[in-house]
KOLVEXTOR-234044 format. One line per 3 residues: number of its first residue (from 1); for each residue x, y, z of C-alpha. Coordinates in pm, whole numbers, plus 50000, padded with zeros to 5 digits. Each point is the difference from the previous one (the first is absolute). Layout:
NUM = X,Y,Z ~ ... .
END
This chain:
1 = 51122,48486,52634 ~ 49698,50022,49741 ~ 49911,50340,49830 .
4 = 49674,50098,50095 ~ 49837,50324,49869 ~ 50096,50243,50298 .
7 = 49775,50308,50102 ~ 50204,50321,50137 ~ 49920,49914,50370 .
10 = 50129,49676,49954 ~ 50347,50090,49867 ~ 50183,50056,50308 .
13 = 49903,49703,50127 ~ 50074,49817,49662 ~ 50343,50170,50042 .
16 = 50060,49855,50324 ~ 49941,49663,49889 ~ 50218,50030,49708 .
19 = 50303,50139,50201 ~ 49955,49712,50260 ~ 49973,49729,49753 .
22 = 50311,50179,49793 ~ 50085,49884,49664 ~ 49878,49664,49836 .
25 = 49939,49908,49636 ~ 49669,50201,50024 ~ 50120,50328,50196 .
28 = 50314,50246,49878 ~ 50111,50294,50157 ~ 50164,50298,49810 .
31 = 50149,50351,50148 ~ 49934,50175,49671 ~ 50077,50302,50155 .
34 = 49992,50230,49689 ~ 49926,49772,49677 ~ 49978,49648,49864 .
37 = 50071,49830,49712 ~ 49656,49935,49848 ~ 50170,49672,49825 .
40 = 50117,49859,50335 ~ 49618,50106,50133 ~ 49869,49761,49706 .
43 = 50235,49714,50073 ~ 49897,49988,50366 ~ 49624,50013,49887 .
46 = 50044,49695,49776 ~ 50229,49825,50286 ~ 49699,50078,50275 .
49 = 49712,49903,49785 ~ 50188,49673,49897 ~ 50100,49943,50352 .
52 = 49636,50061,50164 ~ 49852,49737,49771 ~ 50250,49748,50033 .
55 = 49924,50047,50397 ~ 49628,50020,50001 ~ 50016,50363,50097 .
58 = 49760,50249,49879 ~ 50295,50212,49890 ~ 50302,50172,50115 .
61 = 50117,50365,50110 ~ 50303,50201,49895 ~ 50034,50280,50260 .
64 = 50230,50329,49970 ~ 50108,50224,50285 ~ 50166,49711,50241 .
67 = 50348,49988,50069 ~ 50093,49628,49905 ~ 50289,49968,50262 .
70 = 49829,50154,50296 ~ 49631,49869,49896 ~ 49912,50394,50076 .
73 = 49753,50227,49828 ~ 50226,50305,49879 ~ 49750,50159,49710 .
76 = 50029,49987,49626 ~ 49972,50294,49759 ~ 49905,49765,49715 .
79 = 49723,50169,49757 ~ 49927,50275,50238 ~ 49699,50103,49786 .
82 = 49659,49781,49982 ~ 49960,49980,49639 ~ 50325,49937,49925 .
85 = 49995,49734,50275 ~ 49712,49798,49850 ~ 50139,50011,49638 .
88 = 50234,49725,50124 ~ 49706,49765,49972 ~ 49985,50055,49610 .
91 = 50387,49999,49983 ~ 49972,49656,50155 ~ 49680,49912,49784 .
94 = 50167,50058,49665 ~ 50332,49787,50057 ~ 49822,49690,50200 .
97 = 49892,49701,49852 ~ 49719,49953,50030 ~ 49924,50365,50050 .
100 = 49923,50061,50382 ~ 50094,50221,50203 ~ 49989,50075,50392 .
103 = 49654,49957,50168 ~ 50074,50332,50186 ~ 50300,50251,50131 .
106 = 49932,50124,50344 ~ 50180,50308,50145 ~ 50048,49981,50429 .
109 = 50113,50302,50122 ~ 50184,49839,50284 ~ 50127,50214,50296 .
112 = 50381,49893,49871 ~ 49922,50074,49656 ~ 49753,49911,49684 .
115 = 49994,49646,49898 ~ 49847,49887,49690 ~ 49853,49610,49977 .
118 = 49980,49846,49665 ~ 49703,49737,50007 ~ 50128,49724,49776 .
121 = 49751,49769,49850 ~ 50052,49607,50011 ~ 50053,49862,49636 .
124 = 49704,49858,49848 ~ 49979,49624,50036 ~ 50210,49837,49736 .
127 = 50135,50341,49860 ~ 50316,50116,50098 ~ 50065,50371,50010 .
130 = 50331,50118,49794 ~ 50178,50332,49995 ~ 50078,50116,49635 .
133 = 50033,49636,49916 ~ 50153,49866,50282 ~ 49864,49789,50310 .
136 = 50133,50110,50341 ~ 49966,49821,50348 ~ 50153,50013,50326 .
139 = 50279,49821,50166 ~ 49936,50096,50366 ~ 50046,50371,50015 .
142 = 50206,50025,49628 ~ 49846,50070,49679 ~ 50084,49705,49758 .
145 = 49853,49865,49662 ~ 49681,49759,50032 ~ 50127,49640,49972 .
148 = 49911,49745,49772 ~ 49848,49776,50218 ~ 49804,50328,50163 .
151 = 49893,50068,49675 ~ 49881,49670,49914 ~ 49777,49996,50342 .
154 = 49854,50308,49881 ~ 49918,49924,49687 ~ 49861,49651,50089 .
157 = 49767,50141,50258 ~ 49672,50016,49804 ~ 50114,49769,49698 .
160 = 49780,49712,50160 ~ 49713,50215,50031 ~ 50034,50267,49690 .
163 = 49810,49828,49736 ~ 50203,50268,49734 ~ 50353,49892,50123 .
166 = 49958,49629,49931 ~ 50226,49855,49725 ~ 49807,49874,49690 .
169 = 50120,49639,49956 ~ 50130,49966,49575 ~ 49947,50356,49919 .
172 = 50325,50172,49844 ~ 50069,50330,49820 ~ 49851,49898,49689 .
175 = 49655,50049,50195 ~ 50043,50361,50047 ~ 49904,50242,49744 .
178 = 50251,50188,49806 ~ 49845,50336,49958 ~ 49911,49990,50376 .
181 = 50336,49896,50083 ~ 50121,50289,49775 ~ 49770,50253,50216 .
184 = 50157,49862,50330 ~ 50330,50061,49929 ~ 49932,50378,49880 .
187 = 49792,50056,50332 ~ 50249,49854,50203 ~ 50281,50205,49812 .
190 = 49756,50312,50087 ~ 49991,49945,50329 ~ 50321,49959,50071 .
193 = 50164,50241,49747 ~ 50219,50188,50271 ~ 50144,49653,50121 .
196 = 50097,49843,49679 ~ 50231,50131,49730 ~ 49797,50069,49623 .
199 = 49991,49652,49836 ~ 50066,49764,50288 ~ 49665,49871,50063 .
202 = 49976,49963,49646 ~ 50310,49765,49984 ~ 49860,49779,50291 .
205 = 49837,49656,49900 ~ 49632,49945,50031 ~ 50077,49750,50299 .
208 = 50241,50254,50158 ~ 49730,50272,49941 ~ 49746,49806,50176 .
211 = 50182,49884,50300 ~ 50144,50366,50058 ~ 49608,50125,49949 .
214 = 49882,49721,50270 ~ 49777,49885,49688 ~ 50146,49640,50053 .
217 = 50168,49795,50258 ~ 50332,49911,49913 ~ 49919,49956,49634 .
220 = 49671,49803,50109 ~ 49673,50125,49840 ~ 49764,50074,50263 .
223 = 49622,50045,50000 ~ 50069,50396,50043 ~ 50238,50004,49682 .
226 = 49716,49804,49780 ~ 49721,50263,50116 ~ 50209,50274,49912 .
229 = 50208,49927,49698 ~ 49862,49637,49877 ~ 49874,49922,49646 .
232 = 49620,49987,50011 ~ 50033,49628,49892 ~ 50227,49873,50323 .
235 = 49683,50162,50230 ~ 49897,49618,50007 ~ 50306,49986,50254 .
238 = 49799,50192,50270 ~ 49733,49814,49968 ~ 49731,49950,50191 .
241 = 50049,50373,50007 ~ 49849,50154,49726 ~ 50303,50278,49958 .
244 = 49735,50263,49879 ~ 49928,50370,49994 ~ 49631,50074,49924 .
247 = 49870,50304,49850 ~ 49598,50037,49988 ~ 49789,50249,49810 .
250 = 49641,50101,50215 ~ 49759,50227,49921 ~ 49790,50043,49641 .
253 = 50262,49791,49813 ~ 50168,49710,50207 ~ 50331,49845,49870 .
256 = 50305,49817,50130 ~ 50364,49855,49916 ~ 50228,49787,50242 .
259 = 50355,50051,49999 ~ 50284,49765,50094 ~ 50376,50012,50068 .
262 = 50232,50151,49967 ~ 49821,50241,50257 ~ 50328,50277,49929 .
265 = 49813,50053,49685 ~ 49626,49898,50051 ~ 49909,50270,50218 .
268 = 50069,50274,49737 ~ 49812,49797,49759 ~ 49718,50006,50271 .
271 = 50020,50349,50023 ~ 49952,50068,49649 ~ 49679,49855,49980 .
274 = 49872,50235,50249 ~ 49796,50297,49841 ~ 50166,50308,50089 .
277 = 49889,50311,49863 ~ 50035,50354,50077 ~ 49812,50173,50239 .
280 = 49900,50366,50039 ~ 49934,50007,50390 ~ 49820,50310,50030 .
283 = 49732,50204,49739 ~ 50138,50296,49842 ~ 49775,50271,50172 .
286 = 50101,49903,50367 ~ 50363,49946,49956 ~ 50268,49964,49747 .
289 = 49971,49628,49884 ~ 50294,49782,50113 ~ 50071,49719,49754 .
292 = 50117,49667,50177 ~ 50028,49631,49886 ~ 49709,49821,50142 .
295 = 50259,49717,50143 ~ 50381,50074,50092 ~ 50225,49725,49847 .
298 = 50223,49992,50299 ~ 49717,49966,50232 ~ 49832,49734,49841 .
301 = 50319,49826,49987 ~ 50066,50047,50336 ~ 49680,49868,50122 .
304 = 50017,49663,49756 ~ 50359,49935,50093 ~ 49889,50025,50383 .
307 = 49768,49747,49896 ~ 50249,49755,49865 ~ 50262,50072,50271 .
310 = 49744,49929,50286 ~ 49764,49713,49845 ~ 49960,49690,50191 .
313 = 50079,49769,49729 ~ 49908,49704,50215 ~ 49649,50061,49928 .
316 = 50044,49936,49624 ~ 49842,50330,49904 ~ 50048,50253,49754 .
319 = 50023,50372,50029 ~ 49720,50187,49856 ~ 49992,50352,49879 .
322 = 49601,50127,49927 ~ 49953,50284,49817 ~ 49683,50204,50059 .
325 = 49894,50342,49841 ~ 50147,50186,50259 ~ 50240,49777,50230 .
328 = 50215,49734,49970 ~ 50010,49680,50268 ~ 50287,49803,50050 .
331 = 49930,49671,50200 ~ 50261,49748,50085 ~ 50008,49686,50233 .
334 = 50124,50039,50384 ~ 49906,50234,50252 ~ 50231,50310,50064 .
337 = 50320,49871,50142 ~ 50145,50211,50250 ~ 49784,50274,50180 .
340 = 49718,50181,49812 ~ 50006,50223,49672 ~ 49981,50292,50202 .
343 = 50308,49929,50177 ~ 50192,50071,49686 ~ 49833,50317,49868 .
346 = 50229,50249,50132 ~ 50312,49807,49888 ~ 50135,49947,50334 .
349 = 49922,49658,50073 ~ 50278,49714,49892 ~ 49849,49647,49970 .
352 = 50191,49738,50187 ~ 49904,49682,49861 ~ 49869,49933,49622 .
355 = 49790,49720,49887 ~ 50222,49921,49711 ~ 50318,50105,50056 .
358 = 50188,49888,49714 ~ 49756,50148,49750 ~ 50008,50341,50197 .
361 = 50367,49994,49996 ~ 50023,49904,49615 ~ 49751,50273,49926 .
364 = 50183,50284,50187 ~ 50315,49890,49797 ~ 49805,50027,49669 .
367 = 49856,50345,50091 ~ 49651,49873,50012 ~ 49955,50096,50363 .
370 = 50177,50369,50042 ~ 50017,49950,50382 ~ 49877,49762,50232 .
373 = 49758,50133,50227 ~ 49955,50340,49820 ~ 49761,49848,49725 .
376 = 49680,50078,50147 ~ 50120,50367,50127 ~ 50092,50058,49629 .
379 = 49644,49878,49886 ~ 49852,50220,50199 ~ 50218,50309,49954 .
382 = 49985,49943,49617 ~ 49624,50019,50011 ~ 50011,50341,50242 .
385 = 50201,50178,49757 ~ 49753,49889,49711 ~ 49723,50180,50191 .
388 = 49798,49651,49987 ~ 49846,49797,50279 ~ 50250,49787,50226 .
391 = 49992,49638,50001 ~ 49814,49776,50178 ~ 50107,49630,50146 .
394 = 49700,49799,50101 ~ 50144,49673,50254 ~ 49629,49883,50057 .
397 = 50047,49701,49800 ~ 50192,49702,50144 ~ 50305,49965,49853 .
400 = 49993,50270,49768 ~ 50100,50343,49936 ~ 49848,50236,49780 .
403 = 50124,50329,49892 ~ 49770,50262,49827 ~ 50153,50289,49774 .
406 = 49826,50244,49884 ~ 49991,50156,49641 ~ 49761,50252,50054 .
409 = 49849,50290,50228 ~ 49781,49924,50302 ~ 49915,50332,50168 .
412 = 50087,50270,49749 ~ 50074,50248,50290 ~ 50311,49790,50148 .
415 = 50121,49974,49634 ~ 49986,50350,49950 ~ 50143,50052,50336 .
418 = 50294,49793,49949 ~ 50064,50221,49681 ~ 49988,50298,50204 .
421 = 50211,49900,50284 ~ 50268,49789,49880 ~ 50218,50034,50316 .
424 = 49760,49823,50240 ~ 50181,49698,50231 ~ 49886,49670,49900 .
427 = 49829,49964,50318 ~ 49766,50284,49911 ~ 49921,49827,49667 .
430 = 49967,49683,50148 ~ 49713,50154,50268 ~ 49820,50202,49691 .
433 = 50027,49693,49793 ~ 49806,49836,50254 ~ 49732,50302,50039 .
436 = 49932,49990,49654 ~ 49947,49600,50042 ~ 49729,50074,50326 .
439 = 50263,49827,50201 ~ 50048,50099,50368 ~ 50346,50168,50100 .
442 = 50173,50083,50330 ~ 49906,50291,50189 ~ 50339,50147,49967 .
445 = 49971,49970,49634 ~ 49673,50184,49972 ~ 50096,50269,50217 .
448 = 50309,50058,49782 ~ 49830,49993,49675 ~ 49704,50231,50175 .
451 = 50279,50263,50116 ~ 50155,49997,49613 ~ 49618,50042,49869 .
454 = 50045,49645,49766 ~ 49707,49887,50178 ~ 49638,50059,50066 .
457 = 49706,49877,50187 ~ 49924,49819,50352 ~ 50144,49703,50100 .
460 = 49949,49689,49871 ~ 49864,50196,49678 ~ 50330,50165,49878 .
463 = 50042,50095,49671 ~ 50306,50135,49811 ~ 49932,50368,49961 .
466 = 49906,50143,49684 ~ 50085,50379,50073 ~ 50390,49928,50021 .
469 = 50070,49991,49623 ~ 49779,50297,49946 ~ 50167,50203,50271 .
472 = 50326,49911,49893 ~ 49880,50095,49603 ~ 49877,50329,50185 .
475 = 50345,50071,50132 ~ 50155,49958,49679 ~ 49797,50239,49817 .
478 = 50019,50244,50294 ~ 50401,49998,49956 ~ 49944,50044,49619 .
481 = 49757,50275,50028 ~ 50155,50200,50272 ~ 50155,50295,49873 .
484 = 50393,50084,50158 ~ 50056,50372,50141 ~ 50133,50207,49737 .
487 = 50367,50000,50163 ~ 49991,49600,49911 ~ 49971,50077,49635 .
490 = 50226,50361,50007 ~ 50276,49761,50109 ~ 49983,49725,49770 .
493 = 50031,50297,49708 ~ 50282,50181,50194 ~ 50212,49661,50038 .
496 = 49947,49929,49609 ~ 50127,50326,49904 ~ 50276,49975,50258 .
499 = 50088,49682,49808 ~ 49948,50086,49625 ~ 50033,50394,50003 .
502 = 49666,50072,49806 ~ 49674,49861,49871 ~ 49737,50103,49774 .
505 = 49622,49951,50059 ~ 49951,49629,49856 ~ 50316,49928,50254 .
508 = 49819,50113,50278 ~ 49681,49888,49943 ~ 50147,49665,49944 .
511 = 50161,50029,50332 ~ 49685,50080,50188 ~ 49662,49909,49810 .
514 = 50009,49637,50167 ~ 50116,50122,50341 ~ 49674,50232,50022 .
517 = 49669,49866,50141 ~ 49799,49730,49807 ~ 49706,50218,50102 .
520 = 50099,50276,49743 ~ 49944,49993,49634 ~ 50282,50022,49726 .
523 = 49910,50393,50011 ~ 49992,50047,50332 ~ 50349,49865,50040 .
526 = 50123,50234,49694 ~ 49870,50322,50184 ~ 50106,49876,50366 .
529 = 50380,49950,49836 ~ 49935,50339,49860 ~ 49922,50176,50339 .
532 = 50299,49813,50155 ~ 50237,50150,49723 ~ 49848,50384,50055 .
535 = 50044,49945,50404 ~ 50357,49895,49953 ~ 50091,50244,49768 .
538 = 49853,50290,50219 ~ 50200,49858,50302 ~ 50304,50033,49785 .
541 = 50069,49628,50006 ~ 49971,49963,49629 ~ 50042,50194,49704 .
544 = 49865,49974,49645 ~ 50302,50050,49782 ~ 49813,49910,49646 .
547 = 49672,50122,49893 ~ 49626,49995,50102 ~ 49957,49778,49676 .
550 = 50294,49788,50052 ~ 50100,50014,50384 ~ 50331,49937,50147 .
553 = 50009,49948,50350 ~ 50300,50035,50245 ~ 50105,50025,50342 .
556 = 50069,50347,50128 ~ 50365,50028,50064 ~ 50107,50197,50314 .
559 = 50214,50332,49890 ~ 50332,49814,50168 ~ 49938,49728,49745 .
562 = 49945,50273,49706 ~ 50299,50177,50056 .
END
């Protein structure tokens, strides 16, 4: 039974088909009446994903709310709150290797009770799925460990066509860079700090470390190992591939530099060549200036690491990073491998296949790629948090992916709006970014942005509203200059005297001065406080037990308390 993305209208029919076929290596039913172990769910996730791959299925299903013996729907109360239910995706991703999770969690209000259908993706070609470091499979309807025969079958699926998985004849551990190896050990230990005892990873031999990190294969040096950890002088073993990352500066000044292996270190060296100054996004007379770096290191390295992971190495090209005055352009050989960049912006899509499974998996283990499938989302979200234009992907050239990351403002109104409205959903920021770049947006998005006062103009000539930030600033000014009623200030004073028993005029001034309207000057604020004290004294709320020159204000005590 293949696991295709199910629409809500298809869920009853899907459940009927699954019940008719009953359990197999790619379908598991559980009653899960109230709660169910997340660890157990993770083990089933690993098993169903691996079995779906081995059987050529699109995925598998874990179904809650079905009684195993009677094959009947009985309902489940597992995680009734939608947010709590969907958070299971992140829990699975955090402990699965590589970090993938359910494609979706469907909730079906069946006549006999609530049913949950967990859509498990098939393991990618050449990459078995582990849960907390262990691989699982199915033997009929039973959960079991993934046997060596199945594990080898999975790992060898792409070895013949994966350029990065090929063992390099004659290469040894001596071809690996000592500094890069030390960094790899640190990165692996950091990634799995909650799994191994402190110092345990440091005690492993280099061969054991590299096999555990999936950089080598049974101690043999692969092309992936030489790319990530190889000495510069060992790059000839990858010939005719140039094994290079190239940085190029364009504009009034021109320069370039090539960086060879080990890429684990070279990506940081390339980043350091980029001119990364602090920018003041807005003039002082419009809004308070916001200072940000021109480029964010995490975003730049994410883009560069994606180029390395997805490069088509059989084309013998290099990764090129071109620095222009206001942008960085990343280029790598090979078309976008699965889907389109837009598919990954929301962070919900997980790729099922990888051009270079061995290299990608090693980069995940060495923390070069945070989560497989989330890289593009993190780049977009990071640029939005920095108030900058969102990245652009250009796939117009055959067998080339070009990514542009902006280091400057395109439309000041867009930047000003993001600074003032930090809570905008990414979908709205995406639409606003297209507006500032004079690109079309869907009618639904245009209507939504117009309702929020975020865009102006008529289709197709929309533009980001320049009045939003001004209106927001006006609201702030209104709150700061608006006077509260006297009861507000009186309560502050009474609460203060109730707690501290007395106060002189200087203490009362410190209490109230900054609470009064900014529309008043210092003398007007002083007089307002004097009038408040006089009014409260006449109302017998407070009394001056000092003198006119040195007042000491107290609350008037009721007769019962005085006696």
